[in-house]
C-alpha positions as CSV (number, residue, x, y, z in Angstrom):
1,M,-28.3,21.3,-66.2
2,K,-26.9,24.4,-67.0
3,L,-28.9,27.5,-67.3
4,T,-28.1,29.3,-70.4
5,K,-27.1,33.1,-70.4
6,E,-30.8,34.5,-71.5
7,Q,-32.1,32.2,-68.4
8,V,-29.7,33.6,-65.8
9,L,-30.6,37.1,-67.5
10,M,-34.4,36.4,-66.6
11,V,-33.8,35.2,-63.5
12,R,-31.6,38.6,-62.7
13,S,-34.9,40.6,-64.2
14,R,-37.3,38.8,-61.6
15,V,-34.9,39.7,-58.8
16,E,-34.6,43.1,-60.0
17,S,-38.0,43.7,-60.8
18,S,-38.8,42.5,-57.0
19,G,-37.1,46.3,-56.0
20,I,-33.9,45.1,-53.8
21,T,-32.1,47.8,-53.5
22,I,-28.5,46.2,-52.3
23,P,-26.7,45.2,-55.1
24,A,-24.7,42.3,-53.1
25,L,-28.2,40.9,-52.0
26,R,-29.0,40.9,-55.3
27,D,-26.1,38.8,-56.8
28,D,-26.4,36.2,-54.1
29,L,-30.4,35.8,-55.0
30,V,-29.7,35.5,-58.1
31,D,-26.9,32.8,-57.5
32,H,-29.4,30.6,-54.9
33,L,-32.0,30.9,-57.6
34,C,-29.9,29.9,-60.5
35,C,-28.8,26.7,-58.4
36,V,-32.1,25.9,-57.3
37,I,-33.5,26.2,-60.6
38,E,-31.3,23.8,-62.3
39,V,-31.8,21.1,-59.9
40,K,-35.7,21.4,-60.6
41,L,-34.8,21.6,-64.4
42,D,-32.7,18.2,-64.0
43,R,-36.1,16.9,-62.7
44,K,-37.9,17.5,-65.8
45,R,-39.1,20.8,-65.2
46,S,-39.8,23.5,-67.4
47,F,-38.0,26.8,-66.7
48,D,-41.1,29.1,-66.2
49,N,-42.0,26.8,-63.3
50,A,-38.9,26.0,-61.9
51,L,-38.4,29.8,-61.5
52,H,-41.9,30.3,-60.2
53,E,-41.4,27.3,-57.4
54,A,-37.6,28.1,-56.8
55,V,-38.8,32.1,-55.8
56,G,-41.9,30.6,-53.7
57,E,-40.2,28.2,-52.0
58,L,-37.3,31.0,-51.2
59,A,-39.6,34.1,-50.0
60,P,-43.5,33.2,-50.0
61,E,-43.7,36.5,-49.4
62,G,-42.1,38.1,-52.2
63,L,-38.1,38.6,-52.8
64,H,-38.4,42.3,-50.9
65,E,-38.8,40.4,-47.3
66,I,-35.6,39.1,-47.8
67,E,-34.2,42.4,-47.9
68,F,-35.9,43.8,-45.2
69,E,-34.8,41.0,-42.9
70,T,-31.4,41.2,-43.9
71,V,-31.6,45.4,-43.2
72,F,-33.4,44.3,-39.9
73,L,-30.5,41.8,-38.9
74,L,-28.0,43.6,-39.8
75,N,-29.1,46.7,-37.7
76,S,-31.0,44.6,-35.0
77,N,-29.1,46.2,-32.2
78,K,-29.2,50.0,-33.3
79,I,-33.0,49.0,-33.8
80,I,-33.6,47.6,-30.3
81,V,-31.8,51.0,-28.8
82,M,-33.3,53.0,-30.7
83,K,-37.0,51.8,-30.3
84,K,-36.4,51.6,-26.3
85,L,-35.4,55.4,-26.8
86,M,-38.4,56.5,-28.8
87,Y,-41.1,54.6,-26.5
88,T,-39.4,55.7,-23.5
89,I,-39.9,59.6,-24.7
90,G,-43.2,58.7,-26.4
91,A,-44.4,57.5,-22.9
92,L,-42.7,60.3,-20.6
93,S,-43.7,63.4,-23.2
94,S,-47.5,62.0,-23.3
95,M,-47.7,61.7,-19.6
96,A,-46.6,65.0,-19.1
97,F,-48.5,66.4,-21.6
98,V,-51.8,64.5,-20.3
99,T,-50.8,65.9,-16.8
100,G,-50.4,69.3,-17.9
101,W,-53.7,69.1,-19.2
102,I,-55.6,67.9,-16.2
103,F,-53.8,70.3,-13.9
104,G,-54.8,73.1,-16.9
105,I,-58.4,72.1,-15.9
106,L,-58.2,72.0,-12.5
107,H,-56.0,75.3,-12.6
108,L,-53.3,73.8,-10.8
109,P,-49.5,75.0,-11.3
110,A,-46.9,73.7,-13.6
111,A,-50.1,73.0,-15.9
112,F,-47.7,75.5,-19.0
113,E,-44.2,73.6,-18.1
114,L,-46.0,70.1,-18.2
115,S,-48.1,70.5,-21.2
116,A,-45.5,72.5,-22.9
117,Y,-42.4,70.4,-22.3
118,G,-44.5,67.3,-22.9
119,F,-45.3,68.4,-26.2
120,L,-42.0,69.7,-27.4
121,G,-40.9,66.4,-26.4
122,F,-43.6,64.5,-28.2
123,A,-43.2,66.4,-31.2
124,L,-39.2,67.0,-31.4
125,G,-38.1,63.6,-29.6
126,Y,-41.0,60.7,-30.1
127,M,-42.1,61.7,-33.7
128,P,-38.8,62.5,-35.6
129,L,-37.8,59.1,-34.4
130,Y,-41.1,57.3,-35.3
131,A,-40.8,58.7,-38.5
132,I,-37.2,57.1,-38.9
133,D,-38.4,53.6,-37.7
134,Y,-41.3,53.7,-40.2
135,Y,-39.5,54.7,-43.1
136,K,-36.3,52.2,-41.9
137,T,-38.0,49.2,-41.0
138,D,-40.2,49.0,-44.6
139,I,-38.1,49.8,-47.6
140,Q,-40.9,48.4,-49.7
141,R,-43.8,51.0,-48.2
142,A,-45.9,52.7,-50.9
143,L,-46.3,56.3,-51.7
144,S,-49.6,56.7,-50.9
145,E,-48.2,55.2,-47.6
146,K,-45.8,57.4,-47.0
147,W,-47.9,60.5,-47.4
148,R,-50.7,59.1,-45.2
149,F,-48.0,59.2,-42.1
150,G,-47.0,62.6,-43.2
151,F,-50.4,63.9,-43.2
152,G,-51.2,62.0,-39.5
153,I,-48.1,63.4,-38.1
154,L,-48.6,67.0,-39.3
155,S,-52.3,66.8,-38.0
156,A,-50.9,65.6,-34.4
157,A,-48.4,68.1,-34.1
158,L,-51.1,70.7,-35.0
159,M,-53.8,69.0,-33.0
160,G,-51.0,69.4,-29.7
161,A,-49.8,72.8,-30.5
162,A,-54.0,73.6,-30.5
163,T,-54.3,72.0,-27.3
164,I,-51.5,73.9,-26.0
165,F,-52.7,77.3,-27.3
166,K,-56.3,76.6,-26.4
167,I,-55.5,75.8,-22.3
168,N,-53.0,78.9,-22.0
169,H,-55.6,81.4,-23.8
170,W,-53.0,82.4,-26.2
171,P,-54.4,83.9,-29.4
172,G,-54.2,81.8,-32.6
173,A,-55.6,78.1,-30.7
174,S,-58.4,78.0,-33.0
175,L,-56.6,78.7,-36.3
176,L,-54.3,75.5,-35.3
177,L,-57.3,73.7,-34.4
178,V,-58.7,74.2,-37.8
179,S,-55.6,74.0,-39.7
180,A,-55.3,70.5,-37.6
181,T,-58.7,69.4,-38.6
182,A,-58.5,70.0,-42.4
183,V,-54.9,68.4,-42.5
184,F,-56.9,65.5,-41.1
185,T,-59.8,65.2,-42.8
186,L,-58.7,66.5,-46.1
187,G,-55.1,65.0,-46.0
188,Y,-55.0,61.6,-43.6
189,L,-58.6,60.4,-44.0
190,P,-58.6,60.3,-47.7
191,F,-55.1,58.0,-47.9
192,L,-56.1,56.2,-45.0
193,F,-59.4,54.7,-46.7
194,F,-57.5,54.6,-50.5
195,G,-55.1,52.0,-48.4
196,M,-57.9,50.3,-46.9
197,Y,-59.4,49.8,-50.5
198,R,-56.5,48.7,-51.8
199,K,-55.8,46.0,-49.6
200,S,-59.5,45.1,-49.9
201,V,-59.3,44.3,-53.8
202,S,-55.9,43.4,-53.8
């Protein structure tokens, strides 16, 4: 049974309401869903039921999951290389920072160099790559989650800077520590628990 123009427009509206941003993918999904719905209409399904069943069979977790998978497949090699680089930088810089922190407590040489370069590697290498990965791998991420992530990154950066200042007895360490605590407490935590609440009631 051939779909009417009005029914095709309803299918397109359903696809567009899912938030898919790739035009070619939207068109492919509309064509696929229309074909499936036509088969179901021949089996005496109502249009609404056929549309609901077709979407559920194609994407049980929602149509936006198809775009996520498509983007991942198109960029899988680049994503893997970036993740390897990101985690390597994160591991090495974290190890250097922690080692420098321990050296500082024990008053051993190279404490400043290790902690400073470790923090700079983490802040300027790992965190930007992590931010790119965070936003690229989930295009449907809610605004509240993006704010939570931003506040988390900022509080971590301030805390790391405060630790370095404290180890080296530089002025401003207390201000950085208070700022990091304020950002974490007033920025990160409210969005964290708001997200947990939304998931618990959804």
